[in-house]
TORVO-462876 format. One record per residue (C-alpha): residue in one letter; x, y, z. Coordinates in steps of 0.2 Angstrom, whole numbers, plus 5000, padded with zeros to 4 digits. Each point is the difference from the previous one (the first is absolute). Layout:
N
aXYZ...
//
This chain:
103
m500150015001i501450115006r501049964982s498450054990i499950155008l501750054999t499949934980v498650124996l500950145011l501449994988i499049994985l499250175007l501750085004l500649954982a498650064990a500050175010a501950024997l499749974981a498750135000a501050125009g501449964986l498950034985a499150155009w501850095003q500549944982s498550084992y500650185012r501750004992s499449994983f498850125003e501450135010q500949984981s498649994988s499650144989l498450105001q498849994987h500250124989d500750034982r500150205000p500950105013a498650075013r499550115012l499750015016w499650135012l500449965022a499150135011p501050075015g499849835015a499749874987t500349835007l500549834989g498149965000t499450174992l501549964987a499649814998r498150064997e500550154987l501049864989q498449905001r499050164997l501450014984g499649834994l501949945004t499849885014e498949925010v499850035021d500349835011w501049935014r501650034990w499950195000r499650005021l501549875002f501150124988g499550155015r500349915013l501849944994h500550154994q499050155009p500250144987l499850185004l499250064984r500450194992a498650114996g500250044981e499649974980y500949854994e500449914982l500149825003p501049914987v499449854989g500849855010s500050095016s499949855015p499350035017l501950025008q500550124986l498250105002i500450025020g501950044996q499350164989l498650045012e500949995016r500650145012
//
């Protein structure tokens, strides 16, 4: 009986580790992937804008989808964004974009 329980727990642990690994791989790919645009885009950030504000504006422009990866990106990088108008070059990744917008 105890052996069966341990086997089930081990299988669940391995499944959780696999899921975490796949999620991390998806996130790392997201950080490096290009935003979805084929020409330069203009972006306006108001004073006090947060990463959530930025992500929603990018979604409004049709450049990305707001999902869990943006929230994780914000928690890991904690960017302080500068207000202003920006031109986003074609092929910009989220990491490059934050580098351009940070104080």
